[in-house]
LUMVEX-121002 format. One record per residue: residue in three letters; z, x, y of N, C-alpha, C, O in turn. Coordinates in Angstrom, 3 decimals. Atoms other than C-alpha are relative to their C-alpha. Example, Ala and Ser with C-alpha at 12.3 -4.5 7.8 and 13.67 -1.06 7.14 Angstrom:
{"ALA" {0.000 0.890 -1.190} {7.800 12.300 -4.500} {0.000 0.900 1.200} {0.665 1.936 1.181}}
{"SER" {-0.060 -0.820 -1.190} {7.140 13.670 -1.060} {0.730 -0.770 1.090} {0.899 -0.261 2.198}}
//
This chain:
{"MET" {0.000 0.821 -1.198} {0.000 0.000 0.000} {0.000 0.859 1.255} {-0.598 0.492 2.266}}
{"LYS" {-0.065 -0.875 -1.155} {0.735 2.877 2.342} {-1.378 0.567 0.350} {-1.685 0.787 1.522}}
{"THR" {1.340 -0.517 -0.219} {-2.807 4.195 1.891} {-0.853 -1.012 0.754} {-1.595 -0.640 1.663}}
{"PHE" {0.772 1.029 -0.684} {-4.336 0.880 2.961} {0.445 -0.158 1.449} {-0.376 -0.448 2.319}}
{"ALA" {-0.503 0.075 -1.375} {-2.117 0.831 6.049} {-0.570 1.150 0.834} {-0.925 0.959 1.997}}
{"LYS" {0.575 -1.152 -0.712} {-3.349 4.318 7.005} {-1.490 -0.206 0.261} {-1.987 0.111 1.341}}
{"ILE" {1.433 0.262 -0.182} {-6.983 3.315 6.450} {-0.209 -1.063 1.076} {-1.118 -0.949 1.898}}
{"LYS" {0.090 1.045 -1.023} {-6.449 0.188 8.542} {0.279 0.580 1.385} {-0.410 0.247 2.350}}
{"GLN" {-0.325 -0.640 -1.272} {-4.844 2.269 11.297} {-1.157 0.874 0.466} {-1.484 0.883 1.652}}
{"TRP" {1.123 -0.864 -0.332} {-7.752 4.745 11.171} {-1.203 -0.812 0.490} {-1.824 -0.471 1.496}}
{"LEU" {1.138 0.831 -0.386} {-10.414 2.022 11.322} {0.263 -0.744 1.310} {-0.638 -0.881 2.137}}
{"THR" {-0.344 0.679 -1.253} {-8.593 0.126 14.072} {-0.100 0.960 1.185} {-0.646 0.609 2.232}}
{"GLY" {0.119 -1.004 -1.056} {-8.289 3.289 16.145} {-1.446 0.364 0.270} {-1.832 0.554 1.423}}
{"GLY" {1.423 -0.290 -0.174} {-11.967 4.045 15.533} {-0.712 -1.092 0.768} {-1.572 -0.809 1.602}}
{"CYS" {0.611 1.116 -0.730} {-12.937 0.583 16.756} {0.427 -0.011 1.470} {-0.372 -0.327 2.351}}
{"ILE" {-0.470 -0.065 -1.387} {-10.800 0.978 19.866} {-0.716 1.115 0.751} {-1.178 0.911 1.874}}
{"TRP" {0.731 -1.102 -0.626} {-12.344 4.376 20.628} {-1.463 -0.377 0.235} {-2.018 -0.080 1.293}}
{"TYR" {1.392 0.416 -0.122} {-15.828 2.929 19.999} {-0.174 -0.963 1.168} {-1.123 -0.835 1.943}}
{"ALA" {0.096 0.966 -1.092} {-15.190 0.038 22.391} {0.138 0.685 1.357} {-0.622 0.399 2.282}}
{"ILE" {-0.218 -0.693 -1.281} {-13.875 2.307 25.144} {-1.192 0.875 0.350} {-1.692 0.823 1.473}}
{"ILE" {1.102 -0.924 -0.260} {-16.629 4.912 24.798} {-1.286 -0.756 0.294} {-2.022 -0.391 1.211}}
{"SER" {1.238 0.740 -0.228} {-19.433 2.367 24.553} {0.023 -0.713 1.351} {-0.998 -0.768 2.035}}
{"LEU" {-0.081 0.638 -1.317} {-18.184 0.473 27.608} {-0.201 1.003 1.125} {-0.878 0.710 2.111}}
{"VAL" {0.179 -1.028 -1.036} {-17.978 3.687 29.623} {-1.470 0.405 0.096} {-2.023 0.502 1.191}}
{"PHE" {1.406 -0.398 -0.024} {-21.481 4.725 28.592} {-0.910 -1.115 0.506} {-1.885 -0.836 1.202}}
{"LEU" {0.807 1.108 -0.504} {-22.905 1.252 29.271} {0.164 -0.167 1.505} {-0.798 -0.492 2.202}}
{"MET" {-0.202 0.063 -1.456} {-21.329 1.240 32.737} {-0.759 1.119 0.705} {-1.372 0.899 1.749}}
{"ILE" {0.757 -1.114 -0.567} {-22.801 4.668 33.437} {-1.492 -0.314 -0.041} {-2.214 -0.026 0.913}}
{"ASP" {1.403 0.368 0.139} {-26.158 3.400 32.162} {-0.397 -1.037 1.048} {-1.489 -0.957 1.611}}
{"LEU" {0.298 0.996 -1.028} {-25.986 0.400 34.505} {-0.064 0.609 1.391} {-0.883 0.206 2.216}}
{"ILE" {-0.028 -0.633 -1.315} {-25.168 2.602 37.463} {-1.213 0.899 0.209} {-1.821 0.890 1.280}}
{"ILE" {1.068 -0.998 -0.144} {-27.800 5.276 36.791} {-1.391 -0.618 -0.092} {-2.258 -0.321 0.730}}
{"SER" {1.357 0.510 0.216} {-30.763 3.296 35.496} {-0.344 -1.068 1.022} {0.508 -1.827 1.485}}
{"GLU" {0.500 1.013 -0.918} {-32.871 1.186 37.763} {-0.474 -1.207 -0.803} {-0.385 -1.213 -2.030}}
{"ARG" {0.374 1.239 0.688} {-34.219 -2.275 36.959} {-1.119 0.207 -1.022} {-1.028 -0.311 -2.135}}
{"ASN" {1.142 -0.170 0.892} {-37.513 -1.169 35.388} {-0.045 1.366 -0.660} {-1.016 1.687 -1.345}}
{"ALA" {-0.006 -1.356 0.557} {-36.535 2.354 34.361} {0.532 -0.015 -1.433} {1.105 -1.001 -1.897}}
{"THR" {-0.549 -0.132 1.347} {-35.659 3.572 30.914} {1.504 0.215 0.080} {2.032 0.670 1.095}}
{"HIS" {-1.452 -0.112 0.018} {-32.045 3.571 29.915} {0.424 1.398 -0.433} {-0.286 2.081 -1.171}}
{"VAL" {-0.529 -1.329 0.277} {-29.926 6.705 29.678} {0.524 0.090 -1.433} {0.337 1.110 -2.098}}
{"VAL" {-0.595 -0.002 1.329} {-28.158 5.747 26.441} {-1.028 -0.523 -0.999} {-1.474 -1.667 -0.901}}
{"SER" {0.950 0.430 1.022} {-30.508 5.636 23.461} {0.731 -0.730 -1.120} {1.957 -0.670 -1.221}}
{"ALA" {-0.609 0.743 1.109} {-29.932 3.475 20.397} {0.661 0.951 -0.996} {1.718 0.637 -1.542}}
{"THR" {-0.578 -0.971 0.925} {-29.304 6.548 18.238} {1.336 0.515 0.517} {2.310 0.593 -0.231}}
{"SER" {-1.255 -0.472 -0.590} {-26.673 7.883 20.616} {1.061 -1.092 -0.042} {2.237 -0.813 -0.274}}
{"PHE" {-0.951 1.106 0.014} {-25.074 4.449 20.783} {0.579 -0.207 -1.395} {1.765 -0.507 -1.534}}
{"LEU" {-0.489 0.177 1.363} {-24.828 4.223 16.992} {0.929 1.128 -0.430} {1.828 0.911 -1.242}}
{"PHE" {-0.862 -1.122 0.359} {-23.242 7.670 16.735} {1.346 -0.030 0.720} {2.203 0.814 0.460}}
{"MET" {-1.292 0.114 -0.670} {-20.412 6.569 19.022} {1.091 -0.469 -0.962} {2.259 -0.122 -0.785}}
{"PHE" {-1.012 0.471 0.948} {-18.680 4.842 16.093} {0.541 1.125 -0.881} {1.757 1.214 -1.046}}
{"PRO" {-0.581 -1.133 0.738} {-18.414 7.976 13.890} {0.830 0.912 0.903} {1.820 1.495 0.462}}
{"PHE" {-0.798 -0.781 -0.941} {-17.195 9.791 17.001} {1.362 -0.658 0.208} {2.385 0.026 0.245}}
{"GLY" {-1.274 0.728 -0.135} {-14.545 7.089 17.477} {0.881 0.154 -1.223} {2.098 0.298 -1.104}}
{"LEU" {-0.772 -0.209 1.225} {-13.507 7.421 13.840} {0.579 1.413 -0.058} {1.719 1.607 -0.480}}
{"ALA" {-0.496 -1.382 -0.017} {-13.227 11.203 14.228} {1.153 0.148 0.987} {2.138 0.824 0.689}}
{"MET" {-1.074 -0.074 -0.990} {-11.109 10.804 17.370} {1.245 -0.732 -0.495} {2.364 -0.285 -0.242}}
{"SER" {-1.136 0.714 0.567} {-8.908 8.254 15.614} {0.689 0.847 -1.066} {1.918 0.909 -1.118}}
{"GLY" {-0.574 -0.893 1.008} {-8.431 10.638 12.698} {0.715 1.181 0.618} {1.762 1.607 0.133}}
{"ALA" {-0.650 -1.116 -0.694} {-7.637 13.467 15.093} {1.326 -0.443 0.607} {2.302 0.307 0.587}}
{"GLY" {-1.252 0.523 -0.554} {-5.022 11.297 16.789} {1.053 -0.224 -1.064} {2.233 0.052 -0.849}}
{"MET" {-0.943 0.187 1.100} {-3.457 10.382 13.465} {0.524 1.333 -0.511} {1.699 1.455 -0.857}}
{"LEU" {-0.408 -1.335 0.428} {-3.397 14.046 12.480} {0.961 0.618 1.013} {1.892 1.330 0.637}}
{"TYR" {-0.872 -0.524 -1.048} {-1.792 14.915 15.821} {1.400 -0.607 -0.098} {2.384 0.058 0.227}}
{"ARG" {-1.305 0.654 0.123} {1.013 12.409 15.159} {0.655 0.234 -1.358} {1.704 -0.347 -1.636}}
{"SER" {-0.558 -0.241 1.336} {1.639 13.709 11.626} {1.183 0.971 0.070} {1.601 1.373 1.156}}
{"ASN" {-1.170 -0.873 0.076} {4.518 15.919 10.469} {-0.352 1.461 -0.239} {0.497 2.230 -0.688}}
{"LEU" {0.402 -1.395 0.145} {2.550 19.166 10.372} {0.657 0.842 1.086} {1.182 0.287 2.051}}
{"PRO" {-0.507 -0.847 -1.094} {3.699 22.183 12.421} {-0.780 -0.258 1.290} {-1.970 -0.572 1.262}}
{"ARG" {0.573 0.354 -1.300} {3.034 21.707 16.127} {-1.295 0.744 0.298} {-2.251 0.135 0.778}}
{"TRP" {1.195 -0.777 -0.326} {0.488 24.530 16.478} {-1.204 -0.469 -0.817} {-2.327 -0.484 -0.311}}
{"SER" {1.134 0.442 0.819} {-1.626 23.236 13.586} {-0.475 -1.395 0.421} {-1.668 -1.688 0.346}}
{"ARG" {0.395 1.323 -0.487} {-1.582 19.666 14.932} {-0.857 0.110 1.247} {-1.885 -0.557 1.362}}
{"ILE" {0.739 -0.156 -1.247} {-2.751 20.784 18.373} {-1.352 0.654 -0.252} {-2.369 0.209 0.279}}
{"LEU" {1.255 -0.693 0.293} {-5.370 23.185 17.019} {-0.981 -0.889 -0.755} {-2.172 -0.895 -0.442}}
{"SER" {0.902 0.872 0.749} {-6.774 20.675 14.527} {-0.507 -1.148 0.872} {-1.665 -1.544 0.740}}
{"HIS" {0.444 1.049 -0.921} {-6.896 17.938 17.198} {-1.081 0.536 0.921} {-2.090 -0.131 1.152}}
{"TYR" {0.993 -0.627 -0.875} {-8.770 20.288 19.517} {-1.318 0.217 -0.738} {-2.379 -0.149 -0.231}}
{"LEU" {1.220 -0.295 0.751} {-11.250 21.389 16.842} {-0.748 -1.270 -0.395} {-1.971 -1.329 -0.263}}
{"ILE" {0.648 1.254 0.379} {-11.937 17.859 15.589} {-0.633 -0.659 1.222} {-1.749 -1.172 1.139}}
{"SER" {0.526 0.631 -1.211} {-12.399 16.579 19.147} {-1.269 0.690 0.478} {-2.265 0.024 0.760}}
{"ILE" {1.158 -0.741 -0.517} {-14.804 19.320 20.235} {-1.171 -0.077 -0.975} {-2.302 -0.329 -0.561}}
{"ILE" {1.090 0.017 0.982} {-16.811 19.439 17.002} {-0.606 -1.399 -0.120} {-1.825 -1.535 -0.218}}
{"SER" {0.552 1.349 0.099} {-17.136 15.658 16.790} {-0.794 -0.371 1.249} {-1.801 -1.073 1.151}}
{"PHE" {0.781 0.275 -1.212} {-18.276 15.472 20.422} {-1.361 0.688 -0.079} {-2.382 0.094 0.269}}
{"LEU" {1.277 -0.701 0.124} {-20.926 18.102 19.765} {-0.904 -0.650 -1.043} {-2.101 -0.813 -0.807}}
{"LEU" {0.809 0.558 1.090} {-22.079 16.522 16.480} {-0.482 -1.422 0.269} {-1.631 -1.755 -0.023}}
{"PHE" {0.334 1.411 -0.111} {-22.024 12.854 17.413} {-0.472 -0.427 1.386} {-1.062 -1.499 1.526}}
{"MET" {0.398 0.412 -1.340} {-22.648 12.822 21.160} {-1.129 0.867 0.574} {-2.067 0.337 1.169}}
{"LEU" {1.012 -0.873 -0.596} {-24.709 15.870 22.160} {-1.215 0.221 -0.895} {-2.346 0.178 -0.411}}
{"LEU" {1.136 -0.244 0.886} {-26.855 16.567 19.096} {-0.956 -1.188 -0.098} {-2.167 -0.979 -0.027}}
{"PRO" {0.947 1.119 0.057} {-28.278 13.021 18.782} {-0.752 -0.214 1.309} {-1.858 -0.753 1.303}}
{"ALA" {0.669 0.175 -1.288} {-29.115 13.044 22.493} {-1.154 0.987 0.166} {-1.994 0.815 1.049}}
{"GLY" {1.078 -0.978 -0.075} {-31.395 16.038 21.894} {0.106 0.909 1.212} {-0.901 1.443 1.677}}
{"SER" {-0.166 -0.780 -1.220} {-29.937 17.904 24.831} {0.336 1.464 -0.260} {0.473 2.240 0.685}}
{"LEU" {-0.309 -1.391 0.312} {-29.159 21.145 23.004} {-1.298 0.784 -0.118} {-1.962 0.745 -1.154}}
{"SER" {1.280 -0.696 0.004} {-32.091 23.325 23.927} {0.142 1.500 -0.201} {-0.790 2.142 -0.685}}
{"SER" {-0.161 -1.439 0.145} {-30.656 26.834 23.936} {1.443 0.335 -0.345} {2.348 -0.489 -0.210}}
{"GLY" {-1.333 -0.458 0.347} {-27.697 28.861 22.796} {0.912 0.093 1.203} {2.117 -0.136 1.097}}
{"VAL" {-0.794 -0.098 -1.222} {-26.563 29.389 26.365} {0.544 -1.376 0.382} {1.690 -1.497 0.815}}
{"TYR" {-0.438 1.357 -0.307} {-26.399 25.631 26.892} {1.159 -0.408 -0.907} {2.132 -1.002 -0.442}}
{"VAL" {-1.057 0.337 0.949} {-24.283 25.196 23.766} {1.290 0.720 0.372} {2.365 0.121 0.348}}
{"LEU" {-1.180 -0.764 -0.392} {-21.914 27.955 24.872} {0.633 -0.567 1.267} {1.855 -0.691 1.347}}
{"LEU" {-0.533 0.581 -1.229} {-21.563 26.465 28.349} {0.651 -1.356 -0.254} {1.684 -1.675 0.336}}
{"MET" {-0.601 1.290 0.336} {-20.914 23.026 26.883} {1.338 0.177 -0.717} {2.284 -0.570 -0.465}}
{"LEU" {-1.271 -0.270 0.680} {-18.229 24.459 24.595} {1.080 0.415 0.991} {2.223 -0.032 0.893}}
{"VAL" {-0.970 -0.435 -1.010} {-16.537 26.158 27.545} {0.413 -1.182 0.873} {1.599 -1.364 1.146}}
{"LEU" {-0.307 1.150 -0.844} {-16.783 23.024 29.700} {0.860 -1.019 -0.742} {1.830 -1.534 -0.186}}
{"LEU" {-0.794 0.940 0.787} {-15.476 20.774 26.925} {1.404 0.527 -0.262} {2.368 -0.239 -0.272}}
{"THR" {-1.315 -0.599 0.215} {-12.643 23.207 26.237} {0.871 -0.132 1.245} {2.045 -0.486 1.147}}
{"VAL" {-0.756 0.115 -1.253} {-11.581 23.241 29.895} {0.420 -1.446 0.236} {1.568 -1.712 0.591}}
{"ILE" {-0.323 1.423 -0.188} {-11.764 19.441 30.124} {1.073 -0.434 -0.994} {2.003 -1.155 -0.632}}
{"TYR" {-0.977 0.374 1.024} {-9.842 19.071 26.854} {1.397 0.472 0.393} {2.346 -0.311 0.352}}
{"TRP" {-1.333 -0.521 -0.281} {-6.975 21.332 27.907} {0.582 -0.565 1.290} {1.802 -0.681 1.408}}
{"ILE" {-0.505 0.663 -1.210} {-6.719 19.755 31.369} {0.533 -1.381 -0.354} {1.634 -1.749 0.057}}
{"LEU" {-0.462 1.320 0.421} {-6.502 16.291 29.833} {1.229 0.093 -0.896} {2.134 -0.735 -0.794}}
{"PHE" {-1.151 -0.197 0.870} {-4.084 17.580 27.194} {1.261 0.271 0.827} {2.323 -0.278 0.531}}
{"ALA" {-1.150 -0.305 -0.857} {-1.781 18.988 29.899} {0.468 -1.244 0.748} {1.670 -1.493 0.851}}
{"ILE" {-0.373 1.212 -0.736} {-1.883 15.750 31.904} {0.715 -0.991 -0.922} {1.753 -1.540 -0.553}}
{"VAL" {-0.623 0.927 0.949} {-1.090 13.603 28.849} {1.370 0.514 -0.423} {2.315 -0.266 -0.539}}
{"HIS" {-1.290 -0.572 0.408} {1.686 15.987 27.788} {1.048 -0.165 1.100} {2.198 -0.493 0.807}}
{"ILE" {-0.932 0.171 -1.116} {3.293 15.870 31.246} {0.480 -1.439 0.079} {1.674 -1.686 0.251}}
{"PHE" {-0.400 1.406 -0.045} {3.246 12.065 31.243} {0.878 -0.383 -1.184} {1.801 -1.183 -1.029}}
{"GLN" {-0.832 0.301 1.159} {4.689 11.936 27.725} {1.419 0.526 0.183} {2.379 -0.167 -0.153}}
{"VAL" {-1.324 -0.570 -0.216} {7.579 14.240 28.649} {0.763 -0.820 1.030} {1.947 -1.101 0.845}}
{"ARG" {-0.676 0.796 -1.028} {8.354 12.241 31.785} {0.360 -1.387 -0.516} {1.419 -1.919 -0.183}}
{"TRP" {-0.285 1.314 0.561} {8.126 8.952 29.899} {1.222 0.048 -0.912} {2.055 -0.858 -0.890}}
{"LYS" {-1.165 -0.145 0.875} {10.619 10.205 27.309} {1.273 0.146 0.821} {2.308 -0.416 0.462}}
{"ARG" {-1.174 -0.155 -0.852} {13.003 11.260 30.088} {0.419 -1.323 0.619} {1.609 -1.630 0.693}}
{"VAL" {-0.298 1.299 -0.599} {12.749 7.856 31.750} {0.603 -0.927 -1.043} {1.554 -1.649 -0.746}}
{"MET" {-0.515 0.874 1.058} {13.335 6.062 28.442} {1.391 0.444 -0.450} {2.200 -0.401 -0.833}}
{"GLU" {-1.325 -0.470 0.392} {16.351 8.268 27.636} {1.059 -0.360 1.041} {2.222 -0.559 0.692}}
{"GLU" {-0.942 0.355 -1.045} {17.964 7.466 30.999} {0.462 -1.436 -0.121} {1.598 -1.756 0.231}}
{"ASP" {-0.357 1.428 0.127} {17.920 3.736 30.261} {0.808 -0.234 -1.179} {1.198 -1.371 -1.444}}
//
């Protein structure tokens, strides 16, 4: 029974990630594309958002597991970056050179660690506020 609960949690998280990511990309598509122009988000890229959501959900579940802290953070980082490259950039056909891939890895790494620091700061402050009450 515990296995089915984990699978349900993984699929539910994947659906939530898919909904958030697809809404963000559709809003960007509405803003960028004109009335008669082609759309920015292709059908292939849109379909690969669900496996990306599942990977992010799995990474989140792994981050909340009982593994040592360094392995949880490192595995979350690796799953997030690799899944973004595999499911978001490769289907878009935007990887044209090795330099581009390297720059994207550096940019994604910087964005990841900035967001990680912001979330960590809010989590620590939230715990302090909850402990005071």
